N, C-alpha and C positions, 0 to 999 in steps of 0.2 A: 504492500499500499504506499503510495507515495504522499508524503506530507505535504500540508499548505506550504506554499512557499512564505518565505520571511518569518515563520515560526520559529521560537527558540528563548534562550535567557533573555531577559531583559536586558538592554546594555547598561542599565543605570546600576544594575546588580554587579556590573563586574569592574574591577579596579583598573586604573590607567595601565597600558602595556608599558613596561620600562625599554621595550627595544622595538623598533618598527623596521622590518624589512623592506629596503628599498623597491618601488614598483620600476623593472629596468627595463628598457629598451621594447622591443617586438616580439614577447615570447621568451625574453631571458627570464623574468619572473613569471614564470608558468605555474600551473597547480601543483605540479609535483614540490617545488619549492617553497610555495607558499603554504602548502598542506605541513610540509615538515617543520616548518618554521614555528606554525602555529601549535602544531602536536609538542614542540619541545619548550613552548612559553612564551614565545615573542608573538608578535602581530604579523603574521604571514599576509603578504600582499601581491595579488598577482597585477600583471599590466595588463591593464585594460586597451592599450593601443594596437590597431590592427587584428584584433581577435578573430573578425569576420573572415580575413584572410589567411591566415592560418588555419581556421577548422577547417575552412573548404579546401586548403591543399592537404590537410591531414586524412582526411576522408578520402580525397583522390590517391591517396598513396595506399588506401586499405585499412588506416585505422587500426594498426597491429596492436593486439591486445584488448582490441574493444572497447576502451575507455570511453570514448567520446559518442559511439552508440550508447553506451549504458547510461551516459548523462543525457542524453537527446529522449531516452525511452523515460528518463524521469520529469521531461517538460512537460508542463501544465497543459499544453494545448498541443496533443499530438499529430493534429492535421498538419500543422507548422512545421513541427520535428519532421515529419514524413515528406513534406515536400522539399526540405534541407538535403534530407538524406537522398530521395531522388533524381536531385539536381546534382549534387557533388559526389556521393559515395562510388567508388569502384572498388568491387572485390578482388583482392589479390593486388591491387594497385596497379598504377600507370606504369609505362614503359622508363627505364631510367632518363632517357633522353626524351620523352615527350613532354611538352609543355604544359604547364597547369592552365586549366580552363580558367579565364576570370571571372572576377568578383565584379559588381558594379560598383562604378568609380562614384564617392560620395557627391552628392548634391543637395541644392537647399531644400528641395520636395522629392525624397528619395520614394522609389514604387515599392510595392508589397514586397517582391523577392529581396531588395536589398533590405528594408526594414527588419525581415522578418530572420535573415541570416545573420544581421548584427545582434539582434536580441537571443537568437538562440545560441549563438557562440558565447557571449557574455554571460549568459545562465549556465552553457556548460562548463566554461574555465571556473565560475567561483562555485559551482556545485560540486565538481571534482576536488576541488580545494577544500571544500567543507566535509567531504564525505568522510563518514565513521567515526565524528567527533563532535563536540559543542563548543570548542574554543572558537574565539572571533577571527574571522577573515574580513580583509579589505582590499579594494580595487583601485588601482589608481590609472589617473586619465589626464590628458593634456589640454588644456582650455584653449588651446589654437586649432584642436579639431572639432570645430564646433559643429559641424554638418552630422557628426555621428553620435554626439552627446546624449541625445535624448534615448534613442533606442538603445544605447551601450547601457545608460545607467540603468534603464527600465529591467534590461535583461539581469542585471546584477542583481537586483532588488526581488526580482521574481526567485531568486536562487539563495534569497535570504543573506547577501553581504551585511557585515556588521559596520564597514568604515568607507567611505568614499575620499579619496584624496586627489586633490587636483591642482597642478602647477602651469606654470608655461603660459602666465596670463594671468588677468585678474577675474577671477570665477564670481562675479556678484551674483549670478542668477541660479546658483545650484542649491543652496538653503532652501529656497523658494520651492524649486523644483521638486526635491527630497519629499518637502512637507506636502505637495499637491498629488504626487505618484503615491504616497503613503494612503492618502485619504480617496485613493481613488478616483481622483481629479484628473482634467485634461493639462497634462502637463505642458508647459510652454517654454521657450527659450529664446531670447533673442540672439541674432547672429550678425555678426559685420559683414558689410557689402562693401567693399571698396568702392569710392564716388558717391555713395549714398549716406554717407555719416556714419558714424560711429555703429551702431543697431539698428540696420534698416528692415532686417527680415526676421518674423517670428516664427519660426519652426515649433510645430506641436505635437503631441501624441495623445491618443484618448483610451488608454488602456483599459477603462471601464467597460466603454463599449465594446470594445474589441473583445474582451472577456466574456461579457455575456453573449456574444455571437457565437464564440468558440464551445464556450464550457458553463454548463448549468452550475447554480450556486455563488456563493461569494469569493472573491477571490481577497484574501488578508495579506496585504505587505508590510513590513515593519521599515520605519525609517531609519537608515543607517545613520551613524555620525558623519560630519563632514568634517575633514582638515585640510586647510587650506595651506598649501606650500609657497612661503614667501621668502623675501630675501631682505626685507625691509620692513623695522618697526612703523615706518609711516603707512606701508601697505595694510599692516596688520590692523592698525588702527583705522583706515579707510573702509575696510570690510567690517571691522567689528562695530562700527558707528550707528548701523542701520539693522534693525532685527530681520530684514529681508535678505540682507547678505552676510548677516553675523553666524559665522561659521561654529563650530563646538570646539575649534582647536586649531594650532598652527605647527606646522613644519617649517623651522626656520632654516634654511639651507644658507650654507656660505660658498665663496666662490671656490672649494677646494671639491665640492660636491661634484659627483658626476653627471654625465647626461648635460641636459641643457642647464646654462647658468643666467642668471639676470646680468644685463649689463652694467659697467659700473655708471654710478650716478656721476652727471654733469658730461662735459665733452669728452668723447671719446679718446684716450690717449692709446698707444701701442707701445710695448716694450721693442728692444731690439730684436727678438724673435717674432714678432708680428704679434703678439698675445696681447689681451686688454689688460691695462693696469689696474688694480683696485688700490685704493684708499682708505684714509680714515673715514671719510665720508659713508663710505659703503659697509660700514661696522654696524651691526645690529645693536640698539639699546636694550637689553633684555629687561631692564628696570621698566621701561615702558611699555614692552610687551607684556610683563607681568602685571602691569596697572589695569591691562583689559580684563583680567579676570577670568581668562581661558587658558587650558591647558596647552602646554607647547613642548614640541620636541626638538633638538638641534641637529643639525645633519652635515657631513662635510668633514671627515677627518675623525669620525667617532670610531673606528674599528678596533678599539682595545678598551681593556676592563678600566683603567687609567682614565680615558678620555670620557668614555661613559660615566664613571663615578664624578667627572669634572662637570658633565654637563646637569646631574642631579644635585650637584652641591650650587650650582650656577641657577638654581631653581624650576629646572626643567623637569619634564615630568620622564623623562628618558631621552633617547637618541634614535636616529633612523639611519642604518647602516645599508650600503647598497654593494659595493665592490667584493666586499669579502664574502659574500654569498653568490655573486656571480660566477666565482670559480669552484664552487661547490658540486659535489656528483646531482644533486637535484637540479641545478640550474640549467635552463636550456641553451645556455652558449655552447656552441661547438666544441668539441673535445678537443681538437686541434689549435683552437684559439684559447682556449684555457690553458692549454700547455705553454702556448709563445708565451702569454701574458705573464705566466708562472716564472719562466725561464729568464726571463729579460728582468722581471723584477727581482730575481734572487741574485741576479749579475751585476745589479744597478744601470742596466741599460735601458729598463723600460720609459720610453717617452710620451708621456700623456700631452699633447697640445691643445691648449683652449683657443680652438678656432673661430674668430670672429666673422669667417665668411661661408663657411663650411654649410650650415645649417640653413635652407629655404624659409626658417621661420623668422631669420634676423637675430637671434639669441645664440650668443656665444655657444661652442659644443665642445665638450671634453672629448677627443678623438684619440684614442690609442695606435700610436704609429707602427703597425706591425707590418710585415711583408706579406705581399700578394693580396692584400686588402686595398680598400677607395683612399686609405690614408696617404699611399704612395700617388705622387704625381702620374707616373708613367700609367698606372693601373685605371685610376680616375681619368686621366686624358685619352686612355684607350678604348675605355667604355663609350657605346653610341648614346648618347643622349636620349631618353625613353619615358614618358609618364604614362604608365598605366596602371597604377595602383592609386596614386590621388589623394593621400590623405591630407596632404599639405597646400593644397589647390586653395587658393582663394578666391571666393567670387568677386565678381565686380561688374559694375556696370558698363557695358558695351559703347561705343559711339552709337550705334543702331538703336539703344535705349532697353535692349534686352540684358540678360544675366548670362554671363561666361564664365570659366573659369582659367586661372594661370597659376604658374608655379617657377620661380626663377633658376630650379634644378630643371625643366623640362627642354627641350632643343631651343635654342636661342632663335631660330628663325619664327616659331609658334610664339614665343614669350612676346617678342618685339611686334609681331603682327596684330598682337593682341593689346598694344600700346604699353608694355611693359620696358623698362630702359635696358639695352644692352649690358651696360656696365652693370647692371645689378645681379646677373647670370654669373659673375666672374667667379670663380673658387666653390660654386656651389656644389654640393654632393646630393644624390638622390638619397635620401634616409630612408625612402618609404620601400624601395628595393634592396638597399645595402642592410638594412637593420633585420628585416627578413632573411636575409641570405646567412646572419651571423648566428643563426640557432638552426641552419641548415634545410630551410625551405625556400631557397632563392629560386627564381623562375629561370628556367633553361632556355637558352636562345641558342642560335646556329653558331655564334662565337663563343659559346660557353655558359656556365651559370654567371649568374649576376653577381659580381664583388662584394663582398661583405663590407659593414661598417661597424667597428667595435668602439664604443664607449665605456670610459672607466674614470675611475676619481683620481682627483688630480696628486693625490699622495701616496704612491704604493708603499710606502715603508712599513705600513700595518701588516704587510703579508710576513715579513719575517720571523716576527715574535708569534705570529697567529701560527704558522706551520710548525716551529718548533714546538707549541703548545698542543697542536691536534693531529698533525701527520701533514704529509705532502698532497699536493693539490692533484685531483680533487679530493677533497675532504667533505665530509657530511656536514649537510647544514646546522643538525642537531649540536655538532661539536663545536660549530661556531657561538650558537646561541649560549650554551654552557661558558665556551670560554668567557664569553663578553658579561655572562651574569655572575661570573665566578663560582659557577657549578651551582648556580639555586635553581635552575631549571632542570625539567624533566620529563621525560614522555609520561603520558598518565596511564 
């Protein structure tokens, strides 16, 4: 018997987790990692980015072990899950050189197959992370990926997700969205359209109407807690000032944190190596954050017991740690990439560059400089530019008055034809294809598989004492939790 989605222990009865596992990349923080961390006593977090593509490609590979089909069997609307299976599942898997069938690109008003795939994929990932235990699990989204947020959040809530985390932007609309969806109301989210003002389009989803059409009886959803990922006490205060945008807590990321970073405040200055220079204005005033009366966690350089203890002494509820878990057995990062990161970190040759140009979002990005990845100029320049995943496309008002989409990492002639500036395309990396390749699901093309992009924290010095304490890479995620919490955590 399938339990009602969203049922479980009230969140108010749970203590704040001292350790949050970062929601990394596209599939790096998958359900296996999140489940292992939660079972060990931390807050396991799945990355909610690109789950529609990941689920579709795993189904096309035959779903070895049957976990995805198991999760889809628990989806509360069987007709929807069946449609996704019929469209993408291939018994025995497609051939090694066969290209993956595409999924619909994100748009302002997606059609039913796109919405259903996104809802089902987010449900499946959270459902598998929560399978067999009652400990909390979170999901991490990027505010920049506005066009898929509604369906993604709804799918995660159907699976009973306990925390929603979001960064890479200013997530003012998420608290109200969670309230509305939990009440069964029509969820709405304003989306930025370039050329039409900051928030010119309102996307909507009506779960109650859809539920009544597909399934008799009430549909109960529990509201997850919302943690806004910020890098400034000013942004924290801005979000907390209004009940409609006030989160349930903050993750405060410093510039050492992996993945996307906030740009430095003020005029951008670059170091001799071409990286953004952060200064005193970028320091977060934790006393001002504490005055807001909300719990907060510190992120970026906290992958040691001493650093975590320091975060607690500073008044934080704990810390968020990412890169240490990226090298664990349960991480979705490719085995060879884990090995390359570990070997270079051990010899002091691992270079993690804060690249101000790589990401189409415009945010600086921590890119690990590994051979045969898109971090190498020869690999990046040898790749034929193509935009066939499209998560970072930006909707804009065209000269003809309609809506179109563009991304500075797409083919240059296509971008300029849509009114973009050629100089904005220089140095951009296709993160959509590159991050998917990093977890072994890159698109197969005639010239080979898409090159990977690997992000990592800016200070890999945490790895030597971690390996000394828990063993060589890949170690178990539970061992990382016990190491960081001083042996106080354990499997139930």
